N, C-alpha and C positions, 0 to 999 in steps of 0.2 A: 132709276137704276141705282143700285146700292154697291157699296164697297163691302167686301167680305174677308174674313179670315178663313182660308180653305186649307185643310190638312188632308193628306192622303198617307198611306203607309210609307210612301217613298219621298214625299216632299211636303213642305209647308210654306204658304205664302200669306202675307198680311197686307191688308188694304188693296186688294185687287178688284178690278171691275168684274162683277159676276152676276149671274142670273140663276133663278131656280131651274134645276134640270127639267122640271115639269113643263116649262114653256118652250123647250127645244122641239123642233120639227126636223124630220130627216127625209131626204130623197136621194137614194143611192148613197154616194159618199159625201153628200153635201149636208151641212147643218145650217139651219136658219131659224129665225124668229120673225114675228110680225111687229113692225115698228109703226107707231102712230104718225100719220101725216096730216090729219085734220080731225075734227071732232068725231067723225064717223068713219074715217077711212084709215086703212093700214096697208103697208107694203111689205113684201117679202124681203128680208135682209139676211144675206149670207154672212155667217160669222165663223171665225176660227176659235176653237176652244182649247183650254189648257187643262189643268188638273181639276179633279172633282173630289168632293168629300161624300158623294152619294146623295146629297141634297141640293147643293149649289155647285155651279161650275164656273170656272174662270173664263172670261172672254178676252182673247188676245187681240183680235181684229174684228172690225165690222160694226162696232157700237161705240158710242161715246156716253159719258156719264149723264148727259142731258136727254138722251133718247128715252122715249116712253114705249114700253113693249106691251103687247097684248097678253093678258093673263086669261087662260082658258076658264070657262065656267067651272065652278067647284074647286078651284085652286085659290087659296088665300094668299094674297100678296103681302110681303113684308113691308111694314110701314117705316 
């Protein structure tokens, strides 16, 4: 999990917990990601999101800095 500087037309926030928008999954009005629980297993974790810069999105609730999220194939994770 990384800290980001996220700016939108209406707001700017520095050092926020964020994820790439490409890892988000949606079901009706719920946003979630897959969080690693073991070497080969992941669980669905519902999150609440904040502002987005179109690439990364702020995570307000549901994840901590130490969580490892699943990155879909073909998506390059930030180091």
